[in-house]
N, C-alpha and C positions, 0 to 999 in steps of 0.2 A: 315502284319508285325506288331508286337506289339511294341508300343513306349516305350522306356526305362523310368523308374521311376526316378525322380529327388528328391533330398532332399532340402526342403525350410525352411526358418525361416521368420515368419511374426512378425513385431515389432508394438507396439502400446503404448499408454499412460497408466500409472498405474491406475488400476480400471476397465479397459476395457478388460483385458485378458480373463476373463471367457466368456464374450460375443463373443469375437473373436474366441474362440475355437468352439462355436456353429456355428458361421457363416462359418468358414473354413470347418467344417464337412458337412454343408448343401450344399456346392459346390461339395462334393464327394471326398474330399481329404482323405487320409488314414494315419494311425499312428499319429493322431493329439495329440500332447502332450503340455500341458502348463507348462512353467517354468518361473522363475522370469524375465529372460531376454526377453521372448517372447513366441510365439507359433510355435512349430516345426511340420512339416507335410511332407508327401511324396505325389507327384502328377506327372502326365505326363507333358510334356512341354505345351501341349495344355491347360491342366487345369490350369497350372501356369499363362498362358496368360489370361485366363478367370477370375481367381481370381484377377489379377491386375485391370481388367476392372470393376469388380462387388463388390469388398470389400468396405464396408463403414466404417469399424472399424480399419483397419490396417493403419499405417503410412508409412510402407515400406515393401516390399517383397524381401527377399534375397535368392539367389540360391547358394548352397554350391558347391565349387570348389575343396576343399581339406582340410586336417587336419593333425595334428601331435603333438607330444610332444614338449613342449616349456618351459622347466625349465629355460633356459638361452638364451643368444643371439645366440649362435651356433645352438642350437636346433630349435629356431625360424627361423633362416635363412634356415636351412635344410628343415623344414616343408613348408616354402614358395617356396623353390626351387623344391619341389616335384610336384608342379602344372606346367603343360606345358602352360606357359603364351602365347606363340606364337599361341596356338590354340584359344585364346580368343580375342586378339587384335593385331593390327599391330604397327610397330614402328612409323608410322606417326600419331598415335592416342594419344592424351593427356590423362593422367590418374591421379587418386588420390587414396590415401590409407587412410581409416579411421580406427583407432585402438582403441579398447575398452577393458579395463581390465588391470590388472597388476599382477606381481608376486614378489617374493622376490628379483629377479635380474632384472626383467623388470619393472621398477617403474613408468614410465610415458608413455603416449600414443605417444608422439613425437619420443621417442627412438624406440618403437615397430614399428611405421610406417616407420621410416627410415631404419630399418633392413629389412623389407619386400620390401621396394623400392629398396634397394641394391640387394636383391636376384633377383628381376624382371629384373633390368637393366643388371646385370651380365649374366643372362640367354640369353637375347637378344644378347649381345655381343659375348657370347660363340658360338651362333648359326649363327654368321656372319651377324647379322642384326644391323641396327642403333639403338642406345638407344632411347626409347620413352621419351618424356618430361612430367614432372609432372606439373599439373595445379591445384592448390588447390581451386581456386575460381570457375572456370567453366570447369571442365574436360569433355571430351567426353565420358569417361567411368569411373566408380568408383567401388572400391572394399572395403570390410570391413573385418577386422580380429578381432575375438573375443576370448580373452584369459580368460580361466576359469580353475582354479585348474591345472595349468601347462600344459594345453592342448589348442591348438589354432585351431580354425575353420576359414577357409577363404571363403568369399562369394563374389559373384558378386552382386552389387546393382541392382537387376533385375528391379525393378519398377522405380528407379530414385527418383527425388525430392518428398517431402512428399505427400503421397496419399490423405491426408486430403485437399489438395489444388485442389478443383474441377474445378476451373476456372471461376466460376460465380461471385466471389467477387472482384469487382473493388476497392471498398473502404470498410473500416471497421469502427466500432465505436471505442470508447476510449479503450475498453478492449475486443477485439474480441475473440469469442469462436471458437476453432478449429472445423471443420466440423465433424471429426470423434467422438469427444466428444459429440457434439450435437446429433449425431445419437445414441450414447450410452444412452444418457438421454431419448430420445424418446422410445427406447426399454425398458428401466427400468420403464418408466411411464406407459407402457402397453396401450397407446393410439392406437397402431396399431391393437389391438384386435378388435376394432370396429371404423373404421375411419369415419363412418357416424356421430359420436358424435363430437361436437365442440372441437376445440383445440384453446386456447387463450394464447398468450405471452404478458403480460401487460407491459413488459419492453424489447421490441423486439430488440432494437439496430439495427444492420445492417441486421436483419432478418434471421440469420443462422439457428436457431432452426426450424423456420417455413418452410423455403425452404427445409431443410433436411427432415422434416416430410412429406411434400407433395411429394418429390422425392421418398421416401420410399413407400408411399401409392400408387403412380402411377408406381412403379417398374421401376425407371430410373437407368440405369447403371452409377455410379458416375464418371467413368474414361473416358467416350467417348469424352470429350472435351479437354483432355490433348494433347498437341502438341508434346511432347518429352517423351521418356521412357529410362530407364537405359540400356535396351537391344538393343537400336537402332543400335549401331555400333559393338555390340558383334558378333564375327565371327560365333558363333554357333546359332545365331538367325535365326529362321525359319519364313521368311516373309509370306509365304503362309498360314501357320498355324495361324499366328498373324492376317492377314487380314481377314481370315475366322471368327475368334472370334470377331474382331472389327465390321465387317459387321453384324454379328448376334446380337451383343449388340446394335448397332444403330437401326437396324430394329425392334428388340424387344422393345426397349425404345419408338420409334416413334409410334409403334402400340398400346402400352399400353397407351400412352399419348392421342392418338386419341379416344380410347375407354373410357377414364376416364370421368366421369360425374361430371361436375362442381358443380352441385347442391347437390351431395352426399358428398362433402368435404366442411366442414365449419371450415375454418382456419383463425384466426384473429390476427393481430399484432398491438400493441399500444406502442407509445413512446411519451414523452413530447417534444422532440427536432424535429422540422420540417425538419432540415437538415438530421438527421439520418433516418427519415421516407423516405425521397427522396432517400437516399442511399439504403435502404432496398427494395424499389420499383424497383430501377435499377438492383439490384442484382437478384431479382425475375424474371425480364425480361430477364436478361442474362441467367438464368437457364431455360427459356421458361415456367415458372410456375406461371407467374403473375396473370393469370385468376383464379387461385385457392385460392389466398390469398387476404384478405381485410385488408389494412393498414389504421391506423387512428392516427392522431396527437392528443394526449390527455394526461392529467395528470392522472396517475393511481388512484389517490384519487377520481377523478371524474368518474371513470369507474363504470357503472352499468351493470347488467346482461341482455343484450339484445341478448345473444348468444344461450341460451337454457334454458329450464325450470328446476325446481328442481325435476321434474319427472325423476326417475332413467333411463328411456329409452332415455331421452334427455340430461341428465346431462353429461357434457364433462370433459375436462382436462385443467387445468391452469398450464402451464409449463414455467418457466423463470429462467434466470440467472441475478439477480440484481447486481448493484454495491456493492462492499464490504465495502465501507466507509473508504478506505485507504487515500484518499485525504482530506486535512483539509477542514472542513465545510460540507463535504458530509454526515458524519455519523449522525449528529442531524436530518437532513431531512429524512434520511432513517429510523431511529428509529420511528419517528412519522408516516411515511408512512406505516411501518410494523404493527404498532398498529392499524391504521385505516383500513389497508387492512385485517387484521385478523377479525376485527369487520364486515367489509363488506362481507367477505366470509361467515360468519355465518348468516348474514342477507339475502343475495341474492343468494348464490351459494351452497345451501344444496344439498347433494348427489354428489357433484362434487369431482373429484380427483385433488389435488394440489401437484405439484412437483417443488422443488426449489433447485438449486445448489448455494452454497455460501461457501466462506472461513471464513465468520464471523458467527460462529455458534450462538453467542449470539443474533443476529438479529432474528433468528428463534423463540426464546423465546417470542419476542414481539407479535407474532401472537396469542399466547395463544391457540395453537392447539397441539394435541398430535400426533406425527408421528407414523405410523405403520411399517415403514421400512426406514433405512438409508444406503446409500452406500458411500464408499470413492472413490474419484477421485482426479486426479491432473489436475488443469487448469494452464498450464505453470508451474511455480515454486511453485504455491500455493496449499497447501493441502485443499481440499474441501470436503464438505458433500452434498450428494443429498438426500434430505428429502422428503418423500411421506406422504401425509395426505389424509384421507377421511373425508370430511366435512359432518358429519352425526349427528344423535341424541345423540350419545355418547359424542360428543364434547360439545353439549349444556348441557347435564347432568353434566359434569365437571364444566361448568360455574356456574351452580346452587349451586354446593358444594363449589366453590371457588369464592366468589363475587369479589375479587380483580382482577380477570381476565378481568373485564370490565374497569380496570384502573380508578376506582372511586377516585376522588380527596380526599375525606374525609378519605380514607384508606391509604393514603401515608403520612408517618411521615415526609419524606423529603419535600413534597409539603407544608405541614402545617408549617414546620420550615421556609421555604423560605418566606411565607406570613407573618409570625410573624416578621422576620428580616426586611422585607421591611417596614412594618408598624412602627417598632421601629425607623427606620432611616429617615422616610419620612419628618418630620418636620425639622430635622437637615440639611438634604440635601437641602431643599428649602431655608432655611434661610441663608445658606452658599454658595448657588449657585454652588454646587458641582455636576459635571457630571460623574466623574470617581471615583468609590469607590468599596470596597469589601462588598459583600452582605452575603457571607457564607464562612466559613473556617473550614471544617471538624467538624461542630458543633455536628453532630451525627456521632460517630466513624464508623458506618457501611457504611456511605456515605462519603468516604474519598476524598473529592474534595475541591477546592477553586473556588468560583464563583465571578468574577469581572464584573462590569458594566462599559462600556465605551460609554456613550451617548446611541445610538440606538443599540449597539453591546453588546454581551454577551461572555465572555471568561470563559470556564470551564477548569480548570487545574486538571487533575487527578493525585493525589499523588501515587507514586508506593506503592502498598500494602506491609505491612510487610510479612516476610516469614511465619509467623504464621497464616496469613489469607488465606483461600482457594481462589485460583485465579479465579475459576469459580463463586464463590459467589461475589467476588469483581467485576468481569466483569458484572454480572447481575445487581448489584447495580448501576454501571455506566450507564447501559442502562436506568434505571429508572430515574437517574439524567438527562440524555440527553433528556428524554421524558418530564419530568415535568418542568425543568427550563425555557424553552422558553414559555411554556403554562402559568405558574404562572406570569411571568414577561411580558407576551404579546409581546414577541420578535419573529419576523419571523425566521424560522429555518435557512434561508440562511444568517442570521446575527449572528449565533452561531458558535464560534470557539472552537474546542476541542484540548487540549494539554495534554501530559503526562509529569509530572514533577517528576523526580527522584533526588536523591542527586547529585549535580553537583560538579565536581572537575576540577580545572585548566581551560584549554581552553574550556571545555565543558560547562562552566558557561553560556556562551552566544551562545550556539551551534545553527546553522541554522536548522530549521525544514521544511521550505518550501522556495520557490523562487518566490513568487507572486509579491514582490516589491510594494505592495499596502500600502497606508498609509491614515490615517485620522488625522484631527486636533482637539485637545481637549483644553478646557479652564480650567485653574486652578487658581483661585484667580486673574484673569485678565491677566495671562500669557498663551500664546499659545504654544502648544507642538505637535510635529509630533509623531504620534503613529502608530506603525506597529503591528497589532494583529496577523499576519499570519506567518511571516518568522522566528521568534525566540521564544524561551521559554518565555523570558521577552519582554515586549511591548515597551520599551523605556522610561517608567515612573514608578518608584517604588512607588506604591500608599501608602505604609506604611510610607514613608518619607514626606508625604504631609505637616504635621505640622512642621517637622524638617526644611523643606525648608523655611517656613514662619519665624521661629525663627531665622535661620541663615541670611535670607534676611534682616530682620528688623535690626539686629545687624550690617549688612554690610554697612549701610548708611554712606557715607563719610569715608569709610575705604577700605583698600586693602584686597583682598580675594585670597587665594590659594585653589583650588578645586582639590584634588587628587583622583585618581581612579574615574574620573568624569563621566564615562558612557556617557550618551547623554547630559550632561551639564545642567540638570534641576535646580540644586542649583545655578549654575552660572547665568542662565537666571533670576531667581527670585531676586537674589542679584543685578543684573544689573538694573532691573526695580525698585528696591528700592533705587537706587542711590549710589551704590558702586563706590569708586574712581577708582579702577582698579581690574581686575579679570584675574587670570592665571588658565587655565583649562588644566589639564594633564591627559592623558589616553594612554595606550599602544596600543589600537585598533584604527587604522585609520578609520575603519567603523563607530565607535561610535563617534570619534572626528569630523568627517564630519557631522554626525547626530546632534551633539551639535551646529555646525556652522549653520546648517539648522534651528535649533530652535532659534538661535539668529536672523537670517534673518526673520523668521516668526514674531518676535516681533519688527522688524525694529531697531535692536540694531547693529549699525555699527560704531565702533570707535577703534582708536589705543589703547584705554584703555583695550581692551579685547584681550588676547593672548591665543592661542591654541597650545599645545605642545604634540606631539606624542613621548612617551618615557615610559620606565619601571619606574613607580613612585618611587620605592624603590631606584633605581640607581640614578634617577634624583635628588631626595631629598638629597642624600648624597653629590652631587656635587653642589647643588644650593647655591648661595651666596646672593640672594635677601632676604628681610625681608617682613613679612606680618602681618597685624593686626589680621586677622582671617584665620585659616586653617581648612578646612573641609576634613575629611578623612573617606571614606566608603570603606574599603578594602574587597576583597573576603574572605570567611572563609578559603579557601585553594586554592592555585594556584601552578601549576607546568608548566606553559606555556613554550613553546619552546623558547620564546623570553627572558625569565628570566634566569639568571645564576643559581639561586638557587630556591628551592621551598619556598613557603610562607605559614605559618600556623598562623592564627590570635591569637590563644591562646599562642602559643610558642613565637611569634615574635612581639607582640604588644608593648612591652616595648622598643625594639630596634627601632621600627617605630616611636614611640612618642619621643624618645630621638633625633632622626634625625629631626623630625618636630620642636622640641623646638628650635633648632639652627636657624630655618628659621622664628622664631616668634619675632615680635617687643616687646619692653618693654610694659607691660600691655596688651599684646595680649591674644587670646583665641583659643584653639584647640577644635573643635567639632569632636569627635571620635565616630563612630557608626559601628556596624557589626551585622550580622544575625546569629551568632553562638549561638545555644541553650546552656544555662548553662555556658555562658562565665563568667570568673572570672577575674576581674581587679587585677593586682599585685600591691597593694598599697605600700608594703614595697619597691619594686623596684622604684616606682614613688617617694617615699620619698627620696631615695638616689639621684634621679635626681633633687630634689628640686621642684617637681611638685605635685599638688593635683588634685583629680578628684571628680566631683560631678555627681551622677547618674541622668540622665534626661529621663530615659526610660519611666516612667509613663507620664511625661509631653509631650513627643513627640509622644505618641500613640493617634491617632485621634479616634473618636467615632466608626468608622467602623472596627477598629482593637482592640477595647477594650476587646473583648472576647479572644484575643490571647496574653497573657502576654510575650510570647517568640518570637514575630515576629522580634524584634530587640533590641539591647542594645545601648543606647546613653549616652554619657558622655561629660561633659565640663571639659577640662583640662587646668589649669592655673599654672603659676609659683607661688610658695608660697610667701606670703607677707613678 
């Protein structure tokens, strides 16, 4: 008796579909068709079981139960009701519905799933059965409805949980690669064409790529370790057919493993983290493939070719998925690693194939190699490219034509400018005992970054490029900056912090970019400051106000000071150390006000003379009745914080702010007013009407490291007219 043919849908990740088509065909399925949503095919139930056990590329296999038009809720309900659900599961079986797609009337997945659920429950009741329970977290049986162009197809989740979960991974690294994507990379690398040649993963993490490679080379069925399947409680499940396929898969895999020659497989994994290596080794043991893989704890930069010669018959494949540089501090090290790695490949791995999956395409440029093929994949939510290189004579010929590919220091305009700037500041830094300073600020327009030195640390701030600048070019320039800055300044890459600085508005002015909660302590003219280089765009100390702080502090001796928009209180600290009579520090942010108090504590400043006020400075100033000898005001250029009643624009509102400040000023007092708005214009006529006069101190308050940037800030002394 001929077994009936069933309709299936195999799902996978973007980029793998073409490979999955070939795999499904190799199993003997028919009518194999690739569409954006997956690979459709027809097969017997027996073959369906076999595919579940043997597919390396699919994430799920779905069995079609029914279909119908579904322009609206009623049609969707009717289509779902056309399936005889009591043929598929019993009322005491928990179930779940996954709904994919939408139409003009069916606009979200929850609505679609509820409609189908209602159809199922109603059918059970109509046929005199108890209604089955829905269990969204751990159902005993699952179904999926896929709505496309007003037509719905309803499937049994035949395979169950993701097929990429082979069962050998107890633990994963920081960014685990799904097993089916690893298998796709291996296929695209073409290593399987000759598995006697070495395979090396120099950043192996939890070992997924290597384990999958050996499993493919030794013909292991990837599904034999799974404990549960989607069809386990399905009423039409044929246990005899299934057990036959399972037994065959186990016996075939065991036989292939026994016959496999360890010496014929040369597979190597390297990682710098010993804990990760231990995890990889355990995962390999779980997969029963540990004897085929040699793992080693080593820095990739120290890796030498001990795996195979440059002879084409022995040259192998280097295949890896490096970190993408998404975490702060990770990218500088990666850039240097990629440059060094590219040089090492050409020195020691001639005639080898190199295959790299990355979401950071610019990192690939650091290799200074030309890829012959690139494929697009998705690694989770990230768009990635899989680049293939042949390290051959053609690559060396290109190096000869383009000397810069060796990253020669004399060829880098940026590196030369850094050295020039450092030389120009050296004497000044030493004589003034300055540890925190700006070394570079977009001096060369093509390299649009600011570079600040904080003791042993380097902060690179990338300015968002103008729309007129090609983003690819800007990105490549940034890679050169990241490579050269630590080298010229002799700073370890793990002490380089990279940030992107766009124009900030309102609450974004001090937006959090990380959550490390690390801090260092820096000295400025005898004052200690808590510096956080990691968590915010700004570090806690505005370097361009170094000279301003000294001017205000010296004037504050034996005087009362009001510090508005105080940030982390650096002006207040300097004034306290210079003998201010009293200091009131006001800021709207509790985070920064606490930071200011930490700075006071660092300097052992603990007195009733120092007050800290959390408040909207504009509102507080209007209500204040106290008087001060000195008022320091450093407002944002613009703010629309939720805590403020109205927005603030420094150009528009500076006169109103100064008018309110004047009311809090003692006779003979002085207001220091500063801001960072480029091309700010003081309204002298309005000041005149208020009986105030302003003196521009901008040139006076710029220290030597900011002398190249005339627009870094505007500073003014504002007094009552005599």
